[in-house]
DOVEX-464155 format. One line per 8 residues: number of its first residue (from 1); their letters; for each residue x, y, z of N, C-alpha, C, O. Coordinates in steps of 0.02 Angstrom, whole numbers, plus 50000, padded with zeros to 5 digits. Layout:
BEGIN
NUM = a = X Y Z X Y Z X Y Z X Y Z; ... $
This chain:
BEGIN
1 = dlilcgwr = 49716 48001 49136 49677 48064 49169 49696 48072 49235 49724 48027 49267; 49680 48135 49261 49687 48145 49330 49613 48151 49354 49574 48178 49315; 49591 48130 49413 49531 48119 49448 49537 48146 49515 49568 48119 49561; 49502 48205 49519 49497 48231 49600 49412 48207 49631 49359 48210 49599; 49420 48191 49686 49358 48182 49715 49361 48205 49785 49410 48193 49820; 49303 48244 49809 49306 48284 49870 49251 48270 49917 49201 48247 49891; 49250 48281 49979 49200 48277 50024 49196 48334 50069 49250 48356 50089; 49139 48365 50090 49145 48420 50139 49099 48404 50198 49048 48369 50194 $
9 = hgsgpisf = 49119 48430 50247 49073 48437 50305 49010 48493 50303 49011 48552 50283; 48959 48455 50328 48906 48506 50344 48877 48534 50272 48892 48509 50217; 48837 48583 50280 48806 48607 50218 48831 48674 50194 48807 48706 50147; 48886 48694 50236 48918 48766 50215 48957 48751 50152 48964 48693 50131; 48988 48815 50118 49023 48809 50072 49098 48786 50076 49131 48805 50124; 49124 48749 50030 49190 48720 50047 49243 48775 50040 49242 48812 49991; 49294 48782 50093 49347 48823 50083 49393 48809 50133 49371 48783 50185; 49462 48822 50127 49508 48805 50162 49513 48843 50230 49494 48902 50234 $
17 = avengahg = 49537 48811 50282 49544 48840 50354 49601 48897 50356 49640 48902 50309; 49603 48932 50403 49656 48983 50406 49724 48946 50407 49771 48970 50375; 49731 48892 50440 49793 48857 50450 49824 48835 50383 49884 48823 50378; 49782 48831 50330 49783 48814 50263 49801 48879 50220 49815 48874 50160; 49798 48935 50253 49810 48998 50209 49751 49039 50178 49760 49089 50144; 49701 49018 50191 49644 49050 50153 49597 49090 50201 49549 49122 50177; 49608 49090 50264 49566 49125 50311 49487 49109 50296 49444 49154 50295; 49474 49045 50286 49416 49028 50262 49365 48994 50315 49305 48987 50303 $
25 = gagpeeta = 49395 48974 50372 49349 48936 50425 49389 48931 50477 49445 48955 50480; 49352 48890 50532 49365 48893 50601 49419 48841 50618 49449 48845 50672; 49430 48803 50582 49477 48744 50600 49505 48697 50539 49472 48693 50487; 49558 48666 50546 49587 48633 50489 49542 48564 50472 49561 48525 50428; 49496 48556 50500 49444 48497 50487 49384 48527 50448 49338 48487 50436; 49377 48584 50427 49328 48614 50395 49310 48572 50336 49250 48558 50326; 49364 48548 50291 49359 48518 50228 49405 48461 50230 49458 48463 50261; 49382 48410 50196 49432 48348 50177 49424 48324 50107 49374 48342 50076 $
33 = gfallped = 49463 48289 50082 49465 48273 50010 49529 48228 49995 49578 48220 50031; 49516 48202 49936 49569 48148 49913 49570 48161 49837 49521 48181 49806; 49625 48150 49813 49632 48145 49743 49667 48090 49709 49722 48073 49731; 49645 48064 49668 49670 48001 49641 49706 48007 49566 49673 48024 49518; 49766 47993 49560 49815 48016 49509 49845 47945 49484 49840 47892 49515; 49874 47954 49425 49919 47896 49394 49983 47906 49425 50010 47960 49439; 50006 47839 49438 50073 47824 49472 50130 47866 49459 50173 47883 49499; 50126 47881 49388 50184 47925 49354 50180 48010 49354 50221 48049 49332 $
41 = apatpaaa = 50109 48024 49391 50095 48106 49388 50137 48132 49432 50134 48112 49491; 50185 48184 49409 50221 48219 49454 50195 48272 49502 50213 48330 49494; 50156 48258 49548 50121 48306 49593 50147 48299 49653 50127 48255 49691; 50203 48347 49675 50225 48344 49741 50219 48427 49764 50251 48475 49744; 50173 48422 49805 50163 48496 49844 50216 48521 49874 50260 48483 49893; 50222 48581 49882 50270 48616 49925 50254 48607 49999 50300 48603 50040; 50194 48605 50016 50175 48602 50086 50131 48538 50103 50115 48493 50063; 50116 48543 50165 50074 48474 50174 50011 48463 50137 49987 48407 50127 $
49 = slrpldlr = 49985 48519 50116 49917 48519 50085 49916 48524 50013 49956 48563 49987; 49877 48490 49976 49881 48488 49895 49837 48535 49874 49782 48523 49899; 49837 48577 49845 49800 48630 49820 49779 48618 49744 49813 48581 49709; 49724 48649 49721 49700 48640 49655 49752 48663 49604 49754 48636 49549; 49798 48721 49622 49853 48735 49576 49901 48684 49574 49928 48675 49520; 49917 48647 49624 49969 48595 49618 49941 48530 49579 49981 48492 49552; 49869 48518 49578 49850 48473 49528 49857 48505 49452 49885 48471 49409; 49834 48567 49438 49838 48587 49376 49909 48579 49356 49920 48545 49306 $
57 = haalrhlg = 49957 48606 49389 50027 48589 49371 50046 48526 49355 50076 48514 49303; 50029 48480 49398 50037 48408 49380 50005 48384 49313 50030 48350 49269; 49950 48407 49317 49912 48384 49243 49958 48406 49183 49972 48367 49138; 49980 48471 49187 50009 48500 49138 50081 48465 49122 50100 48456 49064; 50120 48445 49180 50178 48404 49176 50166 48342 49137 50203 48323 49091; 50103 48305 49160 50098 48234 49152 50077 48232 49072 50086 48183 49037; 50049 48287 49051 50035 48297 48970 50088 48327 48927 50086 48338 48866; 50138 48337 48969 50196 48368 48925 50192 48438 48916 50232 48460 48875 $
65 = raaptapa = 50153 48480 48943 50137 48543 48927 50163 48583 48989 50159 48569 49049; 50195 48644 48953 50219 48693 49011 50165 48745 49030 50123 48768 48992; 50176 48761 49103 50119 48810 49121 50129 48878 49082 50184 48896 49063; 50077 48909 49071 50072 48979 49036 50126 49016 49081 50138 49001 49139; 50157 49071 49042 50184 49113 49069 50148 49186 49071 50112 49201 49023; 50157 49233 49126 50119 49285 49131 50158 49339 49078 50218 49336 49065; 50116 49384 49052 50145 49441 49009 50186 49482 49046 50182 49485 49107; 50228 49517 49011 50277 49564 49050 50223 49621 49078 50165 49635 49061 $
73 = ivpvaeae = 50261 49645 49123 50229 49709 49165 50251 49776 49123 50308 49787 49104; 50202 49811 49115 50207 49874 49087 50236 49929 49130 50202 49945 49179; 50290 49957 49120 50323 50017 49165 50272 50067 49164 50231 50075 49119; 50277 50105 49223 50227 50158 49230 50264 50229 49210 50324 50235 49201; 50218 50279 49206 50247 50335 49173 50275 50384 49238 50254 50375 49295; 50319 50429 49223 50334 50471 49266 50265 50525 49292 50210 50530 49266; 50291 50560 49351 50233 50602 49375 50217 50656 49320 50258 50687 49287; 50150 50662 49317 50131 50706 49255 50088 50768 49303 50071 50756 49361 $
81 = dgilrlms = 50075 50829 49272 50036 50873 49293 50025 50883 49376 49976 50897 49409; 50100 50867 49394 50103 50881 49480 50062 50835 49512 50042 50848 49568; 50044 50773 49478 50008 50722 49527 50053 50673 49545 50085 50648 49499; 50063 50651 49606 50094 50606 49632 50059 50537 49656 50029 50547 49708; 50056 50481 49637 50020 50416 49648 50056 50377 49703 50111 50353 49690; 50026 50367 49767 50055 50333 49817 50014 50270 49830 49955 50267 49811; 50044 50221 49861 50009 50160 49875 50038 50132 49932 50099 50127 49943; 49989 50112 49972 50026 50067 50041 49988 49998 50024 49931 49990 50001 $
89 = ynvhicig = 50035 49948 50043 50018 49867 50023 50046 49829 50071 50107 49825 50077; 50010 49803 50104 50034 49742 50155 50019 49685 50113 49962 49673 50094; 50081 49640 50094 50087 49593 50036 50073 49522 50068 50059 49475 50032; 50078 49516 50137 50071 49455 50174 50122 49400 50149 50103 49343 50135; 50189 49421 50143 50249 49388 50116 50226 49360 50060 50238 49300 50053; 50195 49388 50015 50174 49364 49943 50131 49312 49935 50117 49290 49880; 50104 49285 49994 50061 49227 50002 49996 49253 49990 49978 49298 50028; 49950 49229 49940 49885 49254 49924 49835 49218 49963 49853 49173 50001 $
97 = mdgrlspe = 49768 49237 49955 49706 49204 49981 49698 49138 49962 49664 49099 49996; 49732 49119 49899 49730 49046 49873 49783 49011 49898 49792 48954 49876; 49822 49033 49943 49884 49001 49975 49940 48996 49926 49985 48956 49937; 49942 49033 49874 49996 49027 49825 50051 49087 49837 50035 49145 49845; 50115 49063 49838 50166 49108 49840 50197 49141 49786 50237 49110 49752; 50182 49206 49772 50193 49244 49708 50223 49311 49720 50181 49355 49729; 50275 49324 49722 50300 49401 49718 50270 49435 49648 50241 49489 49647; 50285 49387 49581 50267 49410 49533 50191 49438 49531 50174 49489 49501 $
105 = riarviaq = 50149 49398 49565 50072 49419 49564 50074 49494 49600 50048 49543 49573; 50101 49495 49651 50106 49558 49686 50132 49625 49638 50105 49679 49631; 50185 49602 49613 50207 49658 49559 50154 49673 49507 50146 49729 49483; 50120 49620 49492 50062 49637 49437 50005 49683 49467 49974 49724 49433; 49997 49675 49521 49933 49713 49562 49955 49774 49567 49914 49820 49558; 50027 49790 49583 50049 49862 49597 50061 49893 49523 50055 49954 49516; 50077 49857 49471 50082 49883 49407 50017 49911 49369 50017 49957 49328; 49963 49873 49390 49892 49899 49365 49881 49962 49382 49847 49997 49344 $
113 = yrphvval = 49905 49986 49435 49878 50054 49466 49941 50114 49458 49938 50170 49484; 49992 50090 49424 50044 50141 49400 50063 50190 49460 50065 50250 49448; 50076 50166 49523 50096 50211 49561 50169 50237 49565 50212 50198 49544; 50189 50293 49587 50252 50324 49582 50307 50296 49648 50366 50280 49646; 50256 50298 49706 50301 50271 49762 50251 50216 49804 50190 50220 49813; 50285 50176 49821 50242 50107 49861 50270 50101 49925 50331 50109 49930; 50238 50089 49974 50252 50065 50043 50239 49996 50047 50178 49987 50043; 50269 49943 50052 50250 49882 50056 50275 49863 50130 50328 49886 50152 $
121 = qeldvgra = 50231 49817 50167 50238 49779 50217 50232 49717 50229 50187 49690 50198; 50271 49674 50275 50263 49604 50267 50309 49576 50207 50280 49542 50164; 50381 49588 50201 50413 49558 50152 50469 49511 50184 50505 49530 50230; 50472 49454 50159 50528 49413 50168 50592 49420 50128 50586 49427 50067; 50649 49418 50155 50716 49409 50119 50752 49354 50151 50764 49353 50211; 50769 49306 50107 50819 49249 50123 50784 49197 50172 50823 49162 50204; 50723 49189 50181 50687 49148 50220 50663 49086 50195 50636 49087 50139; 50668 49033 50223 50655 48956 50200 50578 48953 50183 50558 48919 50136 $
129 = rtdeadqa = 50539 48984 50217 50475 48977 50216 50446 49011 50151 50389 48995 50132; 50486 49061 50113 50464 49090 50044 50525 49079 49999 50550 49123 49964; 50548 49016 50005 50592 48995 49950 50663 49040 49945 50694 49046 49892; 50683 49068 50006 50738 49106 50016 50738 49169 49957 50793 49186 49935; 50693 49195 49939 50685 49242 49887 50702 49307 49931 50690 49310 49991; 50730 49355 49896 50728 49426 49910 50669 49459 49881 50677 49490 49828; 50608 49454 49910 50543 49481 49889 50545 49556 49870 50521 49577 49817; 50579 49597 49922 50584 49675 49902 50620 49678 49827 50594 49706 49780 $
137 = heiarrlk = 50680 49646 49824 50723 49657 49764 50686 49625 49701 50698 49650 49647; 50646 49577 49704 50612 49546 49652 50561 49584 49636 50560 49601 49577; 50508 49608 49679 50461 49653 49657 50486 49723 49620 50467 49744 49565; 50534 49752 49665 50563 49808 49631 50585 49800 49555 50572 49839 49509; 50616 49745 49553 50662 49731 49479 50598 49719 49438 50597 49756 49389; 50542 49677 49444 50500 49674 49395 50458 49740 49382 50422 49741 49332; 50459 49793 49422 50424 49855 49409 50475 49907 49395 50455 49964 49385; 50542 49895 49394 50600 49932 49369 50592 49995 49410 50590 50050 49383 $
145 = mefhfhps = 50586 49986 49484 50587 50049 49530 50647 50039 49571 50675 49984 49578; 50668 50096 49599 50715 50089 49656 50681 50083 49721 50626 50108 49732; 50722 50042 49770 50691 50023 49825 50733 50034 49883 50791 50050 49870; 50717 50030 49943 50754 50023 50014 50709 49975 50057 50649 49985 50069; 50743 49927 50078 50704 49881 50132 50739 49887 50199 50799 49902 50204; 50699 49875 50248 50722 49877 50319 50690 49819 50354 50629 49810 50355; 50738 49776 50385 50716 49704 50423 50691 49731 50489 50731 49761 50524; 50628 49723 50510 50603 49735 50588 50625 49669 50624 50636 49670 50684 $
153 = lrveeely = 50631 49613 50587 50651 49535 50625 50702 49520 50574 50705 49531 50514; 50746 49488 50623 50801 49448 50595 50812 49381 50631 50808 49379 50692; 50824 49329 50597 50836 49256 50622 50894 49235 50591 50886 49201 50540; 50948 49245 50608 51012 49229 50578 51017 49265 50515 51016 49327 50516; 51022 49232 50458 51024 49257 50388 50956 49281 50357 50952 49314 50306; 50900 49258 50398 50837 49268 50376 50805 49339 50396 50812 49360 50454; 50768 49378 50344 50752 49442 50371 50671 49449 50351 50645 49414 50308; 50642 49492 50383 50565 49512 50373 50561 49576 50388 50592 49599 50436 $
161 = gdavlsrl = 50520 49616 50345 50514 49687 50360 50474 49717 50314 50424 49692 50290; 50499 49779 50298 50455 49829 50253 50495 49862 50203 50556 49860 50209; 50467 49893 50154 50510 49924 50094 50474 49977 50059 50413 49975 50049; 50514 50028 50039 50481 50072 49993 50509 50074 49923 50569 50078 49914; 50474 50071 49882 50481 50079 49809 50471 50137 49771 50421 50169 49784; 50505 50157 49730 50489 50222 49691 50521 50230 49627 50577 50209 49613; 50482 50260 49591 50503 50274 49515 50546 50336 49516 50581 50351 49469; 50541 50371 49569 50580 50434 49569 50631 50424 49608 50629 50379 49650 $
169 = plrlvkag = 50689 50469 49599 50748 50450 49647 50738 50462 49723 50713 50516 49741; 50753 50423 49761 50747 50421 49827 50817 50420 49874 50869 50400 49847; 50816 50438 49930 50874 50431 49984 50848 50407 50044 50795 50430 50066; 50885 50356 50076 50869 50325 50136 50894 50391 50189 50951 50412 50192; 50845 50411 50222 50867 50439 50287 50873 50412 50351 50917 50427 50392; 50824 50369 50360 50828 50336 50434 50795 50266 50429 50747 50268 50391; 50805 50212 50453 50786 50140 50450 50795 50117 50530 50853 50113 50552; 50744 50102 50569 50765 50074 50635 50697 50038 50663 50644 50035 50633 $
177 = glpglplf = 50708 50015 50720 50668 49981 50764 50619 50035 50799 50637 50093 50805; 50556 50011 50821 50514 50050 50860 50509 50012 50930 50525 49953 50933; 50487 50046 50982 50480 50009 51041 50422 49966 51041 50371 49980 51009; 50429 49912 51079 50374 49857 51079 50373 49817 51147 50410 49839 51192; 50343 49772 51158 50344 49730 51209 50362 49660 51206 50342 49630 51156; 50400 49624 51254 50427 49567 51254 50384 49503 51227 50328 49494 51251; 50406 49466 51184 50379 49408 51154 50333 49431 51103 50300 49387 51075; 50323 49497 51086 50283 49516 51027 50328 49533 50970 50384 49558 50978 $
185 = eprgalwv = 50304 49518 50912 50349 49533 50848 50369 49608 50844 50331 49655 50855; 50438 49613 50827 50470 49671 50827 50441 49704 50771 50423 49675 50720; 50434 49786 50782 50413 49825 50723 50457 49877 50700 50501 49889 50741; 50458 49910 50648 50511 49957 50628 50480 50011 50585 50419 50013 50576; 50514 50048 50562 50497 50103 50513 50560 50123 50465 50620 50118 50477; 50527 50149 50409 50582 50162 50356 50571 50227 50327 50522 50237 50292; 50609 50270 50337 50603 50347 50317 50651 50360 50252 50712 50352 50256; 50618 50380 50191 50653 50411 50132 50634 50462 50120 50581 50481 50143 $
193 = eiatpagp = 50677 50506 50073 50654 50567 50042 50660 50559 49968 50711 50541 49939; 50607 50573 49942 50586 50562 49871 50600 50627 49834 50579 50680 49857; 50633 50624 49777 50653 50685 49749 50593 50690 49690 50598 50656 49639; 50541 50731 49701 50478 50735 49649 50498 50813 49608 50538 50854 49631; 50467 50818 49557 50469 50868 49523 50450 50939 49553 50466 50994 49531; 50409 50922 49616 50398 50985 49653 50431 50999 49725 50409 51032 49771; 50498 50958 49720 50538 50967 49776 50532 50896 49821 50496 50849 49804; 50572 50898 49877 50585 50834 49919 50509 50819 49951 50467 50862 49964 $
201 = lqflnthl = 50504 50748 49960 50443 50731 49991 50475 50678 50045 50513 50633 50028; 50453 50692 50120 50473 50640 50166 50425 50595 50167 50368 50615 50176; 50435 50529 50159 50405 50469 50146 50423 50422 50206 50480 50399 50210; 50379 50408 50249 50378 50354 50310 50329 50303 50299 50269 50311 50289; 50366 50243 50304 50325 50185 50302 50331 50136 50365 50387 50118 50384; 50276 50115 50395 50286 50073 50460 50223 50021 50450 50178 50020 50407; 50238 49980 50505 50188 49926 50519 50179 49912 50592 50222 49876 50616; 50137 49929 50628 50119 49940 50690 50102 49877 50720 50083 49833 50682 $
209 = gltrrerr = 50107 49861 50799 50087 49810 50831 50013 49798 50830 49971 49837 50807; 50002 49734 50860 49931 49715 50852 49896 49724 50916 49836 49711 50918; 49927 49746 50968 49905 49763 51038 49896 49843 51041 49930 49881 51005; 49849 49865 51084 49847 49926 51093 49909 49968 51128 49928 50024 51112; 49934 49927 51177 49997 49949 51213 50051 49955 51170 50086 50005 51175; 50063 49913 51130 50122 49911 51072 50099 49968 51034 50143 50011 51036; 50044 49989 50996 50036 50041 50954 50044 50115 50997 50067 50166 50971; 50023 50110 51058 50040 50169 51098 50104 50193 51102 50118 50252 51094 $
217 = lqtdalmg = 50149 50142 51116 50223 50151 51117 50256 50175 51047 50297 50221 51040; 50232 50138 51003 50258 50144 50935 50231 50209 50896 50266 50237 50853; 50166 50232 50913 50135 50296 50884 50178 50355 50925 50203 50403 50896; 50183 50348 50978 50223 50406 51028 50291 50408 50993 50307 50464 50972; 50328 50364 50985 50396 50364 50952 50390 50399 50892 50424 50449 50883; 50348 50376 50847 50346 50403 50777 50328 50485 50775 50348 50524 50732; 50290 50498 50823 50273 50574 50824 50321 50609 50863 50308 50667 50878; 50379 50581 50883 50428 50613 50917 50488 50646 50878 50482 50646 50816 $
225 = pdwldsad = 50537 50672 50902 50588 50708 50871 50630 50660 50821 50656 50683 50770; 50634 50596 50837 50670 50556 50787 50642 50547 50724 50681 50528 50680; 50569 50556 50705 50542 50535 50648 50495 50594 50636 50523 50646 50619; 50436 50595 50641 50387 50661 50610 50399 50714 50630 50387 50763 50594; 50430 50723 50697 50436 50790 50726 50519 50811 50724 50547 50848 50764; 50546 50782 50673 50621 50796 50659 50633 50870 50640 50598 50893 50595; 50671 50902 50665 50687 50975 50631 50725 50973 50584 50735 51028 50558; 50759 50920 50555 50816 50915 50510 50774 50896 50448 50796 50846 50420 $
233 = tegpwvla = 50718 50922 50420 50688 50901 50364 50666 50953 50315 50652 51009 50338; 50660 50942 50250 50632 50992 50196 50579 50958 50166 50587 50898 50153; 50517 50992 50151 50465 50969 50119 50415 50928 50156 50430 50903 50210; 50357 50919 50129 50295 50894 50161 50318 50816 50187 50368 50786 50168; 50265 50790 50237 50272 50720 50253 50223 50683 50226 50170 50711 50214; 50232 50620 50213 50186 50565 50209 50196 50503 50252 50249 50472 50250; 50148 50487 50289 50152 50429 50333 50105 50372 50296 50045 50379 50285; 50149 50311 50280 50097 50271 50249 50112 50194 50281 50171 50178 50293 $
241 = gdlnalpr = 50059 50152 50294 50071 50082 50311 50018 50053 50350 49969 50087 50368; 50026 49984 50366 49978 49945 50406 49976 49958 50471 50020 49932 50504; 49931 49998 50502 49938 50026 50578 49901 49979 50617 49899 49988 50678; 49867 49925 50587 49829 49879 50635 49778 49917 50685 49771 49899 50743; 49744 49969 50660 49716 50017 50706 49648 50033 50662 49652 50034 50601; 49582 50047 50698 49533 50068 50664 49534 50150 50656 49576 50178 50691; 49502 50183 50623 49491 50256 50613 49488 50298 50676 49517 50352 50685; 49448 50266 50720 49433 50299 50784 49489 50290 50841 49485 50320 50895 $
249 = srtcrrfg = 49530 50254 50829 49575 50238 50881 49621 50290 50900 49620 50344 50870; 49662 50277 50950 49702 50332 50966 49759 50342 50930 49788 50396 50928; 49779 50290 50900 49836 50281 50849 49817 50338 50790 49856 50384 50779; 49765 50332 50759 49737 50375 50709 49726 50449 50729 49739 50499 50695; 49702 50448 50792 49690 50521 50816 49752 50557 50832 49755 50617 50821; 49806 50522 50857 49875 50541 50869 49906 50565 50797 49927 50623 50790; 49908 50528 50757 49928 50544 50689 49894 50605 50653 49921 50641 50611; 49829 50610 50676 49787 50660 50645 49808 50724 50681 49786 50776 50656 $
257 = erlrdaql = 49844 50728 50733 49878 50795 50760 49922 50827 50716 49929 50888 50711; 49952 50787 50685 50005 50813 50638 49995 50808 50564 50021 50850 50526; 49951 50751 50537 49947 50744 50481 49865 50738 50459 49825 50740 50505; 49840 50731 50395 49777 50713 50380 49770 50638 50348 49811 50615 50307; 49715 50603 50371 49700 50539 50335 49675 50557 50267 49629 50598 50258; 49704 50527 50223 49701 50546 50155 49627 50523 50133 49593 50559 50096; 49610 50472 50152 49540 50450 50135 49485 50496 50162 49431 50506 50134; 49505 50520 50218 49454 50577 50241 49457 50643 50202 49407 50678 50199 $
265 = avddhrpq = 49514 50661 50171 49524 50718 50143 49497 50737 50079 49496 50793 50055; 49472 50677 50049 49446 50686 49985 49367 50696 49978 49329 50656 50004; 49346 50746 49945 49279 50762 49949 49227 50695 49912 49240 50653 49869; 49176 50708 49944 49121 50650 49921 49154 50582 49915 49125 50543 49877; 49207 50562 49944 49231 50498 49953 49220 50468 50020 49236 50497 50072; 49190 50409 50018 49174 50357 50070 49239 50319 50086 49265 50286 50040; 49265 50321 50142 49327 50282 50161 49309 50204 50141 49255 50178 50154; 49357 50175 50112 49360 50102 50100 49402 50063 50140 49459 50081 50153 $
273 = atffarrp = 49368 49990 50169 49413 49948 50202 49466 49917 50165 49467 49920 50103; 49509 49889 50199 49562 49855 50158 49576 49786 50184 49623 49756 50157; 49543 49756 50231 49562 49693 50259 49499 49662 50293 49467 49693 50335; 49484 49597 50269 49522 49553 50232 49506 49568 50158 49462 49608 50141; 49542 49534 50116 49546 49557 50057 49492 49532 50015 49470 49570 49972; 49465 49466 50023 49407 49451 49995 49334 49485 50004 49288 49495 49964; 49342 49498 50072 49275 49536 50099 49288 49585 50152 49273 49576 50211; 49317 49642 50125 49347 49684 50171 49298 49720 50217 49247 49745 50194 $
281 = taridyif = 49315 49722 50287 49277 49752 50328 49306 49792 50379 49270 49817 50422; 49374 49800 50379 49417 49836 50425 49450 49894 50392 49473 49878 50337; 49460 49950 50407 49511 50001 50374 49562 50010 50423 49556 50045 50473; 49617 49974 50405 49684 49967 50455 49742 49995 50419 49794 50007 50448; 49733 50005 50350 49798 50023 50305 49781 50097 50293 49723 50114 50286; 49833 50141 50292 49813 50208 50294 49881 50251 50251 49939 50231 50253; 49863 50299 50221 49910 50357 50203 49889 50418 50235 49836 50447 50224; 49932 50436 50274 49931 50515 50307 49966 50555 50269 50019 50536 50244 $
289 = vdpsvdvv = 49941 50617 50259 49985 50666 50225 49988 50736 50265 49952 50746 50314; 50025 50774 50245 50043 50847 50271 49985 50877 50264 49942 50852 50227; 49974 50933 50297 49911 50976 50276 49927 51021 50225 49879 51055 50208; 49972 51029 50199 50002 51071 50140 49985 51028 50079 49984 51056 50024; 49973 50962 50083 49963 50922 50024 49888 50916 50000 49843 50899 50039; 49879 50931 49935 49811 50919 49910 49798 50850 49885 49823 50827 49833; 49753 50816 49929 49736 50756 49904 49677 50757 49856 49622 50783 49866; 49698 50723 49801 49655 50733 49731 49604 50667 49723 49548 50676 49699 $
297 = aarvpsaf = 49626 50604 49743 49580 50549 49745 49619 50497 49788 49678 50504 49804; 49580 50446 49803 49584 50388 49847 49535 50321 49829 49475 50323 49820; 49573 50273 49827 49533 50209 49822 49563 50154 49838 49625 50149 49840; 49519 50105 49850 49540 50041 49864 49517 49998 49805 49458 49999 49788; 49566 49958 49772 49541 49920 49712 49506 49857 49738 49523 49828 49789; 49454 49839 49696 49415 49781 49700 49421 49725 49651 49387 49674 49656; 49468 49736 49600 49476 49684 49560 49496 49614 49587 49527 49606 49640; 49476 49566 49547 49498 49498 49571 49567 49483 49593 49582 49449 49643 $
305 = lakvasdh = 49613 49515 49546 49681 49495 49566 49713 49529 49632 49758 49507 49667; 49679 49586 49638 49698 49617 49706 49669 49581 49765 49694 49580 49821; 49620 49555 49750 49578 49515 49799 49612 49451 49827 49603 49430 49884; 49651 49423 49778 49676 49354 49793 49750 49365 49800 49778 49318 49828; 49785 49412 49783 49863 49407 49790 49885 49416 49861 49938 49392 49879; 49847 49449 49903 49867 49458 49974 49812 49457 50019 49757 49460 49992; 49813 49452 50082 49752 49456 50129 49741 49535 50138 49694 49550 50174; 49774 49582 50114 49752 49655 50118 49737 49677 50050 49763 49646 50003 $
313 = lplivdir = 49701 49725 50038 49701 49756 49977 49743 49823 49979 49750 49854 50032; 49767 49842 49926 49813 49904 49923 49766 49965 49929 49708 49965 49909; 49799 50019 49960 49766 50082 49964 49804 50126 49913 49866 50125 49910; 49767 50163 49874 49799 50205 49825 49767 50280 49823 49709 50295 49813; 49825 50322 49836 49805 50397 49849 49837 50443 49794 49896 50435 49779; 49807 50482 49768 49836 50532 49716 49847 50608 49761 49803 50637 49792; 49909 50625 49754 49910 50691 49779 49941 50747 49746 49969 50733 49693; 49942 50812 49765 49970 50865 49725 50012 50905 49789 49991 50923 49843 $
321 = lpvpnrgs = 50073 50909 49763 50123 50937 49829 50117 51009 49803 50102 51029 49747; 50135 51046 49862 50144 51128 49858 50186 51140 49817 50222 51099 49789; 50183 51210 49807 50234 51244 49757 50306 51228 49768 50327 51233 49826; 50350 51207 49716 50419 51178 49735 50455 51238 49766 50440 51297 49760; 50508 51206 49802 50561 51241 49830 50615 51235 49778 50633 51178 49765; 50645 51290 49743 50694 51279 49697 50761 51261 49729 50781 51283 49784; 50799 51213 49682 50863 51197 49723 50867 51141 49771 50920 51126 49798; 50809 51108 49781 50809 51053 49826 50801 50992 49801 50763 50951 49828 $
329 = avapsrsr = 50839 50979 49743 50838 50902 49718 50881 50856 49756 50931 50876 49785; 50859 50790 49756 50903 50740 49787 50928 50693 49748 50894 50665 49706; 50991 50680 49757 51033 50636 49704 50993 50565 49708 50964 50554 49761; 50990 50523 49663 50965 50464 49662 51018 50405 49698 51079 50414 49702; 50991 50357 49719 51022 50313 49761 51014 50242 49717 50970 50231 49676; 51064 50200 49735 51054 50122 49703 51011 50084 49750 51015 50083 49811; 50962 50046 49703 50917 50002 49753 50963 49955 49777 51012 49931 49749; 50934 49941 49850 50971 49888 49893 50930 49869 49940 50875 49896 49947 $
337 = tevvg = 50953 49819 49978 50920 49793 50039 50946 49815 50086 51005 49799 50092; 50920 49856 50136 50949 49897 50202 50967 49843 50250 50937 49789 50242; 51004 49845 50292 51018 49798 50347 51022 49837 50406 51039 49808 50457; 51006 49913 50409 51010 49957 50459 50970 49926 50519 50914 49902 50508; 50996 49925 50580 50971 49900 50641 50903 49940 50657 50871 49927 50708 $
């Protein structure tokens, strides 16, 4: 048999500290514990800490039983009745609040809500810390969606950045870096054109910096002629992403000069926070839409799977595009990982 014995500090609830992946406490000594296992039990954790999931897998292996496999993901339907469902989701390199690395779980969260277009932030491609997986490709493959990925950070062959996934045909318009400050994480933006039944949709995904000064530079750049104010576009705009800014911030006010905050555009809807996932208190993930776009519904899921899969909750918005401009179809592109500067 496997035996787990634990000990906790003080009288508060047991939880792992931030350093161990759960945003649960102030320091790595918040909890301590030990496990007693048979000598032949195959329990080798991937990291320094041993998690309950590692013990469960060890027990199954010791008993000669395989871990259960997840059911297949059901494909989503195409756009119907002129409604397009959009999602913005910071996936925290697919590491959940339980410390588990699982692109498959992120894909299951997305599939539950049947979006047509998804903006993802914080994806790893080929990085040792996440088993060298191409997370953008893996999630898109499971969902049977086309995608484009842009790395805002490169360390030799390792990439980290953002992606747009789409069930509708999409075309890459631009992918590039945003201005920042020395010694801070590089930030970028990814602009694609989506071919919808109502005509082209300009869709911009971004993840802004942590400091006000960074966000000021990045917001001004995105509002300029290289991005949102580009004269060479057709169809309405949508901007989605983790802006690391609260609703009354300068960042949101600036984007509000050109676009509408989708959560504020829905009648009788109280805007919902997206961060932290388990107990959300901050609204920092947004979908901004063109004034010509009708926002039908908005929500932030509270299901258990969404609360554990990442440290952010996804934001989901249903929109209806204006009357189509005929003859503006966009040819589909092959899914690929972009390495555009």
